[in-house]
C-alpha positions in Angstrom: 0.0 -0.1 0.1 2.7 1.9 0.8 4.6 1.8 -2.4 1.3 2.6 -4.7 0.9 5.9 -2.3 4.7 6.9 -3.0 4.0 6.4 -6.6 0.8 8.3 -7.0 2.4 11.3 -5.1 5.6 11.0 -7.0 3.6 10.7 -10.2 5.3 13.3 -12.9 7.5 14.7 -10.5 11.2 14.2 -10.2 12.4 11.5 -7.7 14.6 13.7 -5.1 16.1 14.2 -1.7 13.8 17.1 -1.0 11.0 15.6 -2.9 10.7 12.3 -0.6 11.7 14.5 2.5 8.8 16.7 2.0 6.5 13.5 1.2 7.5 12.7 5.1 7.4 15.7 6.8 3.8 17.2 5.4 2.1 13.1 5.7 3.4 13.7 9.1 2.1 17.1 10.1 -1.2 16.2 8.9 -0.9 12.9 10.6 0.1 14.5 14.1 -2.0 17.5 13.8 -5.2 15.4 14.0 -3.7 13.3 16.3 -2.6 16.2 19.4 -6.4 17.6 18.7 -8.3 14.6 19.3 -5.8 13.2 21.9 -5.8 16.3 24.0 -9.6 17.1 23.8 -10.0 13.2 25.1 -7.2 13.7 27.4 -8.9 16.9 29.1 -12.4 15.3 29.1 -11.4 12.0 30.9 -8.8 13.9 33.0 -5.9 11.8 32.3 -2.4 12.9 32.3 -1.1 9.8 29.9 -3.3 10.6 27.1 -2.7 14.5 27.3 0.8 13.9 27.7 0.8 11.8 24.5 -0.9 14.2 23.0 1.8 16.6 23.5 4.0 14.3 22.3 1.9 14.4 19.1 2.7 17.9 19.5 6.5 17.7 19.5 6.1 15.1 16.6 4.7 18.0 14.3 7.4 20.2 15.3 10.0 17.6 14.1 8.1 17.7 10.7 8.8 21.1 10.2 12.0 21.6 11.3 12.7 18.3 8.8 11.0 19.9 6.2 13.3 23.3 6.8 16.0 20.8 6.7 15.3 19.1 3.3 14.8 22.8 1.8 18.1 24.0 2.8 20.1 20.6 2.3 18.9 21.1 -1.2 20.7 24.1 -2.0 23.7 24.2 -4.4 27.1 24.9 -3.1 28.4 28.1 -3.1 30.8 30.7 -2.7 30.9 30.1 1.6 29.9 26.5 1.3 31.9 25.1 -1.7 30.7 21.5 -1.1 27.1 22.4 -0.8 24.8 22.5 1.9 24.0 18.7 2.6 25.1 18.5 6.3 21.9 21.0 7.2 20.4 17.5 6.8 22.1 16.8 10.2 21.8 19.8 11.7 17.7 19.8 11.8 18.0 16.0 12.7 19.8 17.7 16.1 17.0 20.1 16.5 14.6 17.6 16.4 16.3 15.7 19.2 16.6 18.4 21.3 12.9 19.1 20.7 12.1 15.9 21.5 14.4 15.8 24.2 12.8 19.3 26.0 9.5 17.7 25.9 10.2 14.5 27.2 11.7 16.7 30.5 8.3 18.8 30.7 6.2 15.2 30.6 8.1 13.8 33.0 7.7 17.0 35.4 3.8 17.3 34.7 3.6 13.3 35.2 5.5 13.7 38.8 3.2 16.3 39.8 0.6 14.3 39.0 1.8 11.3 40.6 2.2 13.6 43.7 -1.4 15.3 43.6 -3.5 12.3 42.4 -6.8 13.0 40.5 -9.3 10.2 39.2 -9.5 8.9 35.3 -12.6 8.9 33.7 -13.0 5.9 31.3 -15.1 6.1 28.6 -15.3 3.6 25.6 -14.5 6.1 22.7 -11.4 6.5 24.7 -9.9 2.9 24.0 -10.9 3.7 20.1 -9.3 6.9 20.0 -5.9 5.6 21.1 -6.3 2.2 19.0 -6.6 4.2 16.1 -3.7 6.2 17.4 -1.4 3.0 17.1 -2.6 2.3 14.2 -1.9 6.0 12.3 1.3 6.0 14.1 2.2 2.2 12.9 1.4 3.3 9.4 3.6 6.2 9.9 6.3 4.3 11.0 6.4 1.6 7.7 5.7 4.4 5.1 8.9 6.5 6.6 11.0 3.4 6.4 9.6 2.8 3.3 10.6 6.3 1.9 14.0 5.5 3.5 14.9 2.8 1.5 15.1 5.1 -1.4 17.6 7.5 0.2 19.4 6.8 4.0 18.2 9.8 5.9 19.2 10.8 9.6 15.9 12.8 9.6 13.8 9.4 8.3 15.7 7.6 10.7 14.6 9.9 13.7 11.2 10.0 12.4 10.7 5.9 12.3 12.2 5.9 15.4 10.2 8.2 17.2 6.9 6.3 15.4 8.0 3.5 16.9 8.4 4.8 20.3 4.9 6.3 19.7 3.3 3.2 19.3 4.9 1.3 22.1 3.8 4.6 24.2 0.4 4.8 23.4 -0.1 1.1 24.1 1.5 1.8 27.5 -1.3 4.9 28.0 -4.2 2.5 26.6 -3.2 -0.4 29.3 -3.1 2.1 32.0 -6.3 3.5 31.1 -8.0 0.3 31.5 -6.2 -0.6 34.5 -7.0 2.6 36.2 -11.0 1.7 35.8 -10.3 -1.7 37.9 -7.7 -0.8 40.9 -7.2 2.4 42.9 -3.6 2.9 41.9 -1.7 5.8 40.1 -1.5 4.2 36.7 -1.9 7.1 35.1 0.9 9.2 36.2 3.3 6.0 36.0 2.3 5.7 32.1 2.6 9.3 31.7 6.2 8.8 32.9 6.5 5.7 31.2 5.7 7.6 27.8 7.9 10.3 28.5 11.4 8.0 29.1 10.2 6.6 25.5 10.6 10.1 24.5 13.6 10.8 26.2 15.2 7.6 24.8 14.6 8.3 21.1 15.5 11.9 21.8 19.1 10.1 23.0 19.6 8.0 20.2 19.0 10.7 17.3 21.3 12.9 19.2 23.8 10.6 19.4 23.6 9.7 15.8 23.5 13.0 14.4 26.3 14.6 16.5 28.5 11.3 15.4 27.5 12.7 11.8 28.2 16.0 12.5 31.8 15.3 14.4 32.6 12.6 11.4 32.8 8.5 12.0 34.2 6.2 10.4 32.0 4.8 7.1 29.7 2.2 6.7 32.2 -1.2 6.5 30.3 -2.7 3.5 31.1 0.5 1.5 34.7 0.6 2.2 34.9 -2.8 1.7 33.0 -2.7 -2.0 35.3 0.3 -2.8 38.5 -1.0 -1.7 37.7 -4.2 -3.8 36.5 -2.4 -6.8 39.6 -0.4 -6.6 42.0 -4.2 -6.3 40.4 -5.1 -9.6 42.4 -2.9 -11.5 45.6 -5.0 -12.8 47.7 -2.1 -12.3 47.0 -1.7 -8.4 49.5 -3.9 -6.1 48.1 -2.6 -2.7 46.1 0.2 -1.0 45.8 1.7 2.2 44.8 5.0 4.3 41.6 5.4 2.6 39.8 8.2 4.3 35.7 9.5 3.2 34.7 12.7 4.1 30.9 13.3 4.6 29.6 16.8 3.6 26.3 15.4 3.4 24.1 12.7 1.9 24.9 13.5 -1.5 28.2 14.6 -1.0 31.2 12.8 -0.4 34.9 12.8 -0.6 37.7 10.1 -0.6 41.4 9.9 -0.5 43.3 6.6 -0.5 46.9 5.6 -1.5 47.2 3.1 -3.7 50.9 1.0 -4.9 52.0 0.6 -8.1 54.9 -0.5 -9.8 57.6 2.0 -10.4 58.2 0.7 -14.1 54.6 2.8 -15.3 55.7 6.1 -16.7 54.1 9.1 -15.4 51.6 9.1 -18.3 50.6 5.4 -18.0 50.2 5.6 -14.2 47.7 9.2 -14.5 45.6 7.4 -16.9 45.0 4.6 -14.7 44.4 6.6 -11.6 42.0 8.7 -14.1 39.9 6.1 -14.7 39.6 4.7 -11.2 39.0 8.2 -10.3 36.0 8.4 -12.9 34.8 5.0 -12.2 34.1 5.4 -8.7 32.3 8.3 -9.1 30.2 6.6 -11.4 29.7 3.6 -9.0 29.7 5.2 -5.6 29.1 8.9 -6.3 32.1 9.9 -4.4 34.8 12.1 -5.5 38.0 10.1 -5.3 41.6 11.5 -5.3 44.4 9.0 -5.5 48.1 9.3 -4.2 50.6 7.1 -6.3 53.0 5.0 -4.2 55.7 3.6 -6.2 57.3 0.1 -5.4 60.4 -1.0 -6.9 59.4 -4.7 -7.2 62.7 -5.7 -9.3 65.1 -4.4 -6.4 65.6 -7.7 -4.7 68.0 -5.5 -2.1 64.7 -3.5 -0.7 62.7 -6.6 -0.6 65.1 -8.9 1.6 65.2 -5.5 3.9 61.5 -5.3 3.6 61.4 -8.6 5.0 63.8 -8.2 7.7 61.9 -5.1 9.0 58.8 -7.0 8.6 60.2 -9.6 11.0 61.5 -7.8 13.7 58.2 -5.6 13.8 56.4 -8.7 14.4 58.0 -8.9 17.9 55.8 -5.9 18.9 52.6 -6.8 19.7 51.2 -3.2 19.3 52.4 -3.0 15.9 50.0 -4.2 13.0 51.6 -3.8 9.9 54.6 -1.6 8.1 53.2 -1.0 4.5 54.1 1.9 1.3 57.9 0.5 1.5 60.2 2.6 -1.3 63.8 4.0 -1.9 64.4 7.2 -1.9 67.8 9.4 -1.9 68.5 11.8 0.3 72.2 14.3 -0.8 73.1 10.9 -2.1 72.4 8.9 0.7 69.7 6.0 0.1 66.9 5.7 2.7 64.4 3.1 3.0 61.1 5.0 3.6 58.0 3.2 5.2 55.0 3.3 7.3 54.1 1.4 10.6 50.6 1.1 12.0 49.9 0.4 15.4 46.9 -0.2 17.6 44.9 2.7 18.6 45.1 2.3 22.5 48.4 3.8 22.4 48.7 7.4 23.8 51.1 9.5 22.3 54.1 8.8 25.1 53.6 5.3 24.2 53.9 6.1 20.4 57.0 8.1 21.0 58.6 5.5 23.2 58.0 2.6 20.9 59.8 5.0 18.0 62.5 5.5 20.0 62.7 1.9 20.5 62.3 0.8 16.8 64.9 3.3 15.8 67.4 1.3 18.2 66.3 -1.5 16.3 66.8 -0.7 13.3 70.1 0.5 13.8 71.4 -3.0 14.7 70.0 -4.2 10.7 73.7 -4.1 9.0 72.5 -2.4 5.8 73.6 0.4 3.5 70.3 1.8 4.0 68.9 4.5 6.5 65.9 4.0 7.3 62.8 6.5 7.9 59.4 5.9 9.1 56.1 7.3 10.4 53.6 6.0 12.8 49.8 5.9 12.4 47.2 4.3 14.8 44.6 1.9 13.4 41.9 4.1 13.4 43.3 7.3 11.6 42.8 5.3 8.3 40.8 3.0 6.7 43.5 -0.4 6.1 42.8 -3.2 3.3 
């Protein structure tokens, strides 16, 4: 059914994040306005703080729909002089505002429920209350699955937030329904306790949305399936012998930049290597929608001396449990002196002081290797980049 509704609404309209976001925001706003008005009237008629709290929960949902609408509007704005990567992160900002609204309402509902708990008042049971709450549960279930279906067309923190909030509303309204029924048979403060339960449901959703959104704004590791698919795709080119140091920068759901180091034989000319890199960058853009910049690390496959020392270095590093791997071995010349340069990857749990201590110890160990080469290396932690 949801698919039919979406097809009907999208008829003769281009599919975009903005269009899908508007569908979610407008449909949600209409449902939440109706639910708020009906529940508020019912809550006041039967003197139920739980139903009234549930009504104001729908009012907070209306606020999230408005913020979501504004978020999708601004996120769709093209790049400009002050924002060269566009405004896509405004989706994350609007989701952050939504989470704050939810948390504020959660606090207010807990406060009002505690007041009712300390000052109890009778709740009047009427059959229309049950039908109202059951209808609300069905509407919120539809909203949850409708937004979930929309989110399969694009991944949005806003729609994630609305989906989670709708599921929380279903559970919260169900708790209210049970409390109203029990209040007619038992002299126990089910109503204010249910109000607190509703508020805690709302607060939990708010914290979940806040955490996810803040992580997106600060920057987190990209999804493992994306990095795996992307690295496997690049490894598929026969000229690429290895890769490391993948970084993906997220400037919004539709704007992502990435950098990566790839290892290629030094036998390739600049022109040949450039042609390969151009091809990979263009095909990654087409396949994943990511603007990729590739740094080439030339490797000297035919130099047996370098390979033997690489094996010696790797053997030495294997005695250190905090060392994960070494890569990017190459030979450079400085003032006529040959130098083997490489990177050492260590566990991300190491502190700055521990890394410096390890570096000094490794330098001492490398000096024991009788070699015509000098050794220069960088140490980087595991979570600095994504390794394959």
